[in-house]
Structure formats: structure tokens, C-alpha cells
C-alpha positions as CSV (number, residue, x, y, z in Angstrom):
1,X,16.2,12.6,23.3
2,X,17.9,9.9,25.3
3,X,20.0,7.6,23.0
4,X,20.4,4.4,25.1
5,X,22.7,2.9,22.6
6,X,23.0,-0.2,24.9
7,X,19.6,-1.2,23.5
8,X,21.3,-2.1,20.2
9,X,22.4,-5.7,20.6
10,X,25.9,-5.4,18.9
11,X,26.7,-2.4,21.2
12,X,25.3,-3.9,24.4
13,X,28.6,-5.1,25.7
14,X,30.8,-2.2,24.7
15,X,32.8,-0.3,27.3
16,X,31.5,3.1,28.5
17,X,34.3,4.8,26.5
18,X,33.1,3.2,23.2
19,X,29.5,4.0,24.0
20,X,30.2,7.7,24.6
21,X,32.2,7.9,21.3
22,X,29.5,6.3,19.3
23,X,26.7,8.3,20.9
24,X,28.5,11.5,20.0
25,X,28.2,10.8,16.3
26,X,24.6,9.6,16.2
27,X,21.2,11.2,16.1
28,X,17.8,9.8,17.2
29,X,14.5,10.3,15.4
30,X,11.0,9.0,15.7
31,X,9.1,7.6,12.7
32,X,5.3,7.2,12.6
33,X,3.8,3.9,11.3
34,X,3.9,3.9,7.5
35,X,6.8,6.4,7.3
36,X,9.4,5.7,4.6
37,X,12.9,5.8,6.1
38,X,14.8,5.5,2.8
39,X,14.0,4.3,-0.7
40,X,15.9,1.9,-3.0
41,X,18.8,3.7,-4.8
42,X,18.9,6.6,-2.2
43,X,22.5,7.3,-1.2
44,X,23.7,4.9,1.5
45,X,24.9,7.6,3.8
46,X,24.7,5.5,7.0
47,X,22.8,2.8,8.9
48,X,20.2,2.6,11.6
49,X,19.6,1.0,15.0
50,X,16.1,0.3,16.3
51,X,15.6,1.5,19.9
52,X,11.9,0.8,19.7
53,X,9.6,-0.3,17.0
54,X,9.5,-2.5,13.9
55,X,11.0,-1.8,10.4
56,X,10.3,-3.7,7.2
57,X,12.9,-3.9,4.3
58,X,11.2,-4.5,1.0
59,X,11.5,-4.3,-2.8
60,X,8.8,-3.1,-5.2
61,X,8.2,-4.2,-8.8
62,X,7.4,-1.7,-11.6
63,X,3.8,-2.8,-11.3
64,X,3.7,-2.0,-7.6
65,X,4.0,-5.6,-6.2
66,X,5.8,-5.7,-2.9
67,X,8.1,-8.3,-1.6
68,X,9.3,-8.1,2.0
69,X,12.9,-9.1,2.4
70,X,13.2,-8.8,6.2
71,X,11.5,-7.4,9.3
72,X,13.7,-6.0,12.0
73,X,12.7,-5.2,15.6
74,X,14.0,-3.5,18.7
75,X,17.7,-3.9,19.3
76,X,18.6,-4.7,15.7
77,X,20.4,-2.7,13.1
78,X,19.7,-2.4,9.4
79,X,21.3,-1.0,6.2
80,X,24.8,-1.6,7.7
81,X,26.1,-2.7,4.3
82,X,26.3,1.1,3.5
83,X,29.1,1.4,6.1
84,X,31.4,-0.9,4.1
85,X,30.2,-0.8,0.5
86,X,29.4,2.9,0.2
87,X,26.8,2.1,-2.3
88,X,23.1,3.2,-2.6
89,X,20.5,1.5,-0.5
90,X,19.5,-1.8,-2.3
91,X,15.9,-1.8,-1.0
92,X,13.3,0.3,0.7
93,X,12.7,0.7,4.5
94,X,9.5,1.6,6.2
95,X,8.3,1.8,9.8
96,X,5.6,-0.8,10.5
97,X,4.7,0.9,13.8
98,X,5.8,4.0,15.6
99,X,9.6,3.5,15.9
100,X,12.6,5.3,17.4
101,X,15.7,4.9,15.4
102,X,19.3,5.9,15.9
103,X,21.2,6.9,12.8
104,X,24.9,6.2,12.4
105,X,26.5,8.4,9.6
106,X,28.8,6.3,7.4
107,X,31.9,8.5,7.2
108,X,32.0,9.2,11.0
109,X,31.3,5.6,11.9
110,X,34.0,4.3,9.6
111,X,36.5,6.7,11.3
112,X,35.5,5.1,14.6
113,X,36.0,1.6,13.1
114,X,39.6,2.6,12.1
115,X,40.2,3.7,15.7
116,X,38.6,0.6,17.4
117,X,39.2,-2.6,15.4
118,X,37.2,-4.7,17.8
119,X,34.1,-2.9,16.8
120,X,34.9,-3.7,13.2
121,X,35.0,-7.4,14.0
122,X,31.6,-7.3,15.8
123,X,30.0,-5.7,12.8
124,X,31.6,-8.1,10.4
125,X,30.3,-11.0,12.5
126,X,26.8,-9.6,12.3
127,X,27.1,-9.2,8.5
128,X,28.3,-12.8,8.2
129,X,25.2,-13.9,10.1
130,X,23.0,-11.8,7.9
131,X,24.5,-13.3,4.8
132,X,23.8,-16.9,6.0
133,X,20.2,-15.8,6.7
134,X,19.8,-14.4,3.2
135,X,21.2,-17.6,1.7
136,X,18.8,-19.6,3.7
137,X,15.9,-17.3,2.6
138,X,16.9,-17.7,-1.1
139,X,17.0,-21.5,-0.6
140,X,13.5,-21.5,1.1
141,X,11.9,-19.4,-1.6
142,X,13.4,-21.3,-4.5
143,X,13.3,-24.9,-3.2
144,X,10.5,-25.1,-0.6
145,X,6.8,-25.0,-1.0
146,X,4.6,-22.5,0.9
147,X,3.7,-24.9,3.8
148,X,7.3,-25.7,4.4
149,X,8.2,-22.0,4.4
150,X,5.4,-21.2,6.9
151,X,6.4,-24.1,9.1
152,X,10.0,-23.0,9.2
153,X,8.9,-19.4,10.0
154,X,6.7,-20.5,12.9
155,X,9.4,-22.7,14.3
156,X,11.8,-19.7,14.1
157,X,9.3,-17.6,16.0
158,X,9.1,-20.4,18.6
159,X,12.9,-20.3,19.0
160,X,12.9,-16.5,19.3
161,X,10.1,-16.4,21.9
162,X,10.9,-19.6,23.8
163,X,7.2,-20.5,23.7
164,X,4.8,-22.7,21.7
165,X,2.2,-20.0,21.8
166,X,2.8,-16.5,20.6
167,X,1.3,-13.6,18.6
168,X,2.2,-13.0,15.0
169,X,3.9,-9.6,15.0
170,X,2.8,-8.8,11.4
171,X,-0.5,-9.2,9.5
172,X,-1.2,-12.0,7.1
173,X,-0.6,-9.8,4.0
174,X,2.9,-8.9,5.3
175,X,3.6,-12.5,6.3
176,X,2.6,-13.7,2.8
177,X,5.0,-11.2,1.3
178,X,7.7,-12.2,3.6
179,X,7.2,-15.9,2.6
180,X,7.1,-15.1,-1.1
181,X,3.4,-16.0,-1.7
182,X,0.0,-14.3,-1.8
183,X,-2.5,-13.9,1.1
184,X,-5.1,-16.3,-0.4
185,X,-2.5,-19.1,-0.7
186,X,-1.3,-18.4,2.9
187,X,-4.8,-18.5,4.3
188,X,-5.4,-21.9,2.6
189,X,-2.1,-23.3,4.0
190,X,-3.0,-22.0,7.5
191,X,-6.4,-23.7,7.3
192,X,-4.8,-27.0,6.2
193,X,-2.3,-26.9,9.0
194,X,-5.1,-26.1,11.5
195,X,-7.2,-29.0,10.1
196,X,-4.3,-31.4,10.4
197,X,-3.8,-30.5,14.0
198,X,-0.4,-28.9,13.5
199,X,-1.4,-25.5,14.8
200,X,-4.2,-23.7,16.6
201,X,-4.9,-20.2,15.6
202,X,-7.2,-17.5,17.0
203,X,-6.8,-14.0,15.6
204,X,-3.1,-13.1,15.7
205,X,-2.3,-15.8,18.3
206,X,-0.8,-19.0,17.1
207,X,-0.2,-22.2,19.1
208,X,2.2,-24.9,17.8
209,X,0.5,-28.2,18.6
210,X,2.7,-30.7,16.8
211,X,6.3,-29.6,16.8
212,X,7.7,-32.8,15.3
213,X,5.3,-32.7,12.3
214,X,6.1,-29.0,11.8
215,X,9.8,-29.7,11.8
216,X,9.3,-32.5,9.3
217,X,7.2,-30.3,7.1
218,X,9.8,-27.5,7.3
219,X,12.5,-30.0,6.3
220,X,10.4,-31.3,3.3
221,X,10.0,-34.8,4.9
222,X,6.2,-34.7,4.1
223,X,3.8,-32.4,2.3
224,X,0.4,-31.2,3.3
């Protein structure tokens, strides 16, 4: 199976020499939708890059309630903390759709990092960005109400797509979990935002109609 490591964003600008060395230690596997990749507390033996597909990282309570921590797509890596910490995986990972993943074994990848310090700096930069994202997520979940969380998420999707109109890439149940709420509450908030003329929605397609108000809502300057 062709590896195409250049599809992984942090490796896209590496020299052919680096690419060959990394590809030599990796393996590529396909995962069907719904397939568990690893479970919380499994040994952190390596990390993954997404060549194609979508992966959710989530935690489950003893009662079975699920909270989505992050959703990763093509070109991203996940579980990279295992490379440095050498600890067990802190959460679960599951394929949201058929996905092709590249696995990077921890011990062999760490040997490469020792050989190529520039690669270490790239990975540390990515982890620093992830930490800032996690701090922001904790702040949103603890300080912001659901409408503000949803507005911030929609504005982030706008930034990522470069468009005011786009498809939600996850269903409402998954989106509710990602935002730290329940589907019924999310549906009520979506209806309010639609009635206020902030968004238009049809199926999975969302159009942002009032960017300024959404930005003010995300920043807590007004409440629905």
C-alpha cells in the first residue's frame, strides 16, 4: 500500500531523505467506520497520521456517556504524546468513516528524532499548538454557554474552509458531544440562531448569515 507520507502536514516539507527514512519505519492500515484504533489505557506504543478519513478522540464515563475531545481529518496526526511521554493512551480513538492511517512506532521514531533534531522541533511546535487548543477548549467548556461554543465552532469551520457556507462534517449527536452538551440542547440553540437570522441551515449544510453577530456571540458580548 502506497504510503504518501507527504500527505501528513508536518512532514509535507521534509527532504526526500527524511521522507524515505520515516517511511521505512511506518506501516499503513485501513480502518472501517466505527473501528476502534486504540482504547484509553492501552500502551502508547506509537502515534498515527491520517492519509484519508476522519478520527474521533473521546472519553467514556463508567455509565457509558461519551465526550468527544477532538476530531482529526486527513493530513493530521494524533496520539503523538506517546512519542515523548511513553505513557498509556489517555483517551479512545475511533474511525468516523473509512480511514487510511499511517502508524509511527514510538521507539523507532524516537531514534529518528535523535538523528534529525529539526524533526523534533517540528513535532514540538505541533504539540505546543495542540496544548493551546486544549486550553482554549477547557476555557470554552467551563466559561462559555452553549450558543457561544457553537458560534465559535462555526466561525472556526468558516476559517478552515474559507467559505460562509459549508457542510457539517459530523452529525448533530457528535457535534453536541464535541461542544460538551446534549443533542436536544444543541437543536434548540440551532433553532434560535436560525430564527435570529444568524445562520441558515438545510440538512448538514450551514450558511453563516451574520458574521459580526456570531463573532459577538462567541466572544460573550451578547446572549441568545
